[in-house]
Structures are given as structure tokens and as C-alpha cells.
TIBALO-145089 format. One record per residue (C-alpha): residue number from 1; residue in one letter; x, y, z. Coordinates in steps of 0.02 Angstrom, whole numbers. Layout:
<NUM, A, <X, Y, Z>>
...
% end
This chain:
<1, R, <-1, -4, -2>>
<2, R, <144, 123, 31>>
<3, T, <235, 87, -137>>
<4, V, <245, 243, -248>>
<5, H, <372, 181, -376>>
<6, A, <464, 17, -398>>
<7, D, <580, -51, -535>>
<8, L, <582, -241, -516>>
<9, V, <681, -384, -594>>
<10, V, <569, -539, -608>>
<11, A, <626, -714, -653>>
<12, T, <522, -794, -784>>
<13, K, <537, -962, -883>>
<14, Q, <619, -865, -1021>>
<15, G, <743, -769, -916>>
<16, F, <736, -606, -813>>
<17, V, <624, -461, -856>>
<18, N, <606, -284, -797>>
<19, V, <439, -233, -723>>
<20, T, <394, -52, -665>>
<21, I, <258, -7, -544>>
<22, D, <194, 175, -533>>
<23, R, <58, 227, -401>>
<24, G, <-25, 388, -380>>
<25, K, <-174, 504, -436>>
<26, V, <-225, 541, -608>>
<27, A, <-184, 723, -659>>
<28, S, <-242, 708, -842>>
<29, V, <-263, 593, -989>>
<30, S, <-227, 652, -1170>>
<31, G, <-234, 518, -1304>>
<32, Q, <-117, 380, -1243>>
<33, Q, <-24, 497, -1121>>
<34, L, <-72, 473, -933>>
<35, T, <0, 607, -821>>
<36, M, <-1, 563, -642>>
<37, T, <58, 630, -475>>
<38, E, <154, 495, -384>>
<39, G, <144, 496, -189>>
<40, T, <23, 487, -48>>
<41, K, <-126, 587, 3>>
<42, K, <-15, 707, 95>>
<43, Q, <145, 717, -6>>
<44, T, <188, 712, -187>>
<45, Y, <346, 617, -240>>
<46, K, <345, 680, -421>>
<47, T, <233, 706, -576>>
<48, I, <264, 591, -719>>
<49, T, <185, 560, -893>>
<50, L, <171, 383, -962>>
<51, T, <135, 333, -1132>>
<52, I, <14, 187, -1117>>
<53, P, <14, 64, -1262>>
<54, S, <-153, 42, -1347>>
<55, T, <-145, -145, -1302>>
<56, A, <-148, -108, -1113>>
<57, K, <-283, -180, -1006>>
<58, V, <-371, -37, -913>>
<59, R, <-486, -67, -763>>
<60, D, <-590, 77, -689>>
<61, D, <-681, 29, -522>>
<62, R, <-660, -155, -564>>
<63, H, <-736, -142, -736>>
<64, A, <-651, -149, -905>>
<65, A, <-624, 25, -974>>
<66, S, <-517, 128, -1094>>
<67, L, <-385, 255, -1049>>
<68, S, <-498, 399, -1100>>
<69, A, <-627, 352, -966>>
<70, L, <-508, 392, -821>>
<71, R, <-541, 546, -728>>
<72, S, <-428, 674, -639>>
<73, G, <-419, 631, -453>>
<74, Q, <-440, 449, -472>>
<75, R, <-304, 336, -385>>
<76, V, <-211, 233, -508>>
<77, I, <-84, 98, -522>>
<78, V, <15, 66, -683>>
<79, V, <115, -99, -701>>
<80, T, <221, -107, -852>>
<81, A, <310, -269, -910>>
<82, P, <392, -310, -1077>>
<83, Q, <237, -390, -1156>>
<84, R, <88, -307, -1061>>
<85, T, <36, -156, -969>>
<86, R, <-106, -141, -839>>
<87, V, <-186, 11, -784>>
<88, I, <-295, -7, -624>>
<89, A, <-399, 149, -569>>
<90, R, <-523, 176, -434>>
<91, T, <-624, 326, -375>>
<92, P, <-586, 370, -199>>
<93, R, <-725, 363, -72>>
<94, S, <-794, 522, -26>>
<95, G, <-810, 563, 158>>
% end
């Protein structure tokens, strides 16, 4: 729950691969560009822009979605591996 950014080396049957995890809040979406602020509710680590491939699996509040369906302020995790990218977004509870 506290991970903001991670670069991992993962062993697979075919050898080792690099996997990147980015976690934060959606700032904006423009085409295949996702701009997000990495950090926690109280602190920002940095703002980054990721190019999300069109083949990425995108989930919005546990439902299949497109990247353009994501909204500013949603919490988001992006997992990037050599052959796949996952974008998991959720709308924070109000209260």
C-alpha cells in the first residue's frame, strides 16, 4: 500500500524481465498519455507522464474501460512489463 514507484527484476521461464510499478493520482489523460502525481494523500513524490500502449488492459472501479474513461483525481496503479501493461484505477470514497 505504500509503494509509490518500483523497478523490479522478475525471473520468468524465458529469463529475467524488468517490471515497473507507478502508483498515484490521475492528473490528466490526453490520447495515450497518462499524467499522474506519484505519492500519498499528503505528499507528492513527483509528477510523471507515461505513454500507455493501445494494447494495455485498463480497469476502472473493477470494470473494463478505456484510458480515456479515467478522470482526474482517481487513484491509479500502472504496472508495465515487457509484453503487457495494466492500468488499474479507482475512484476514492468521499467522506
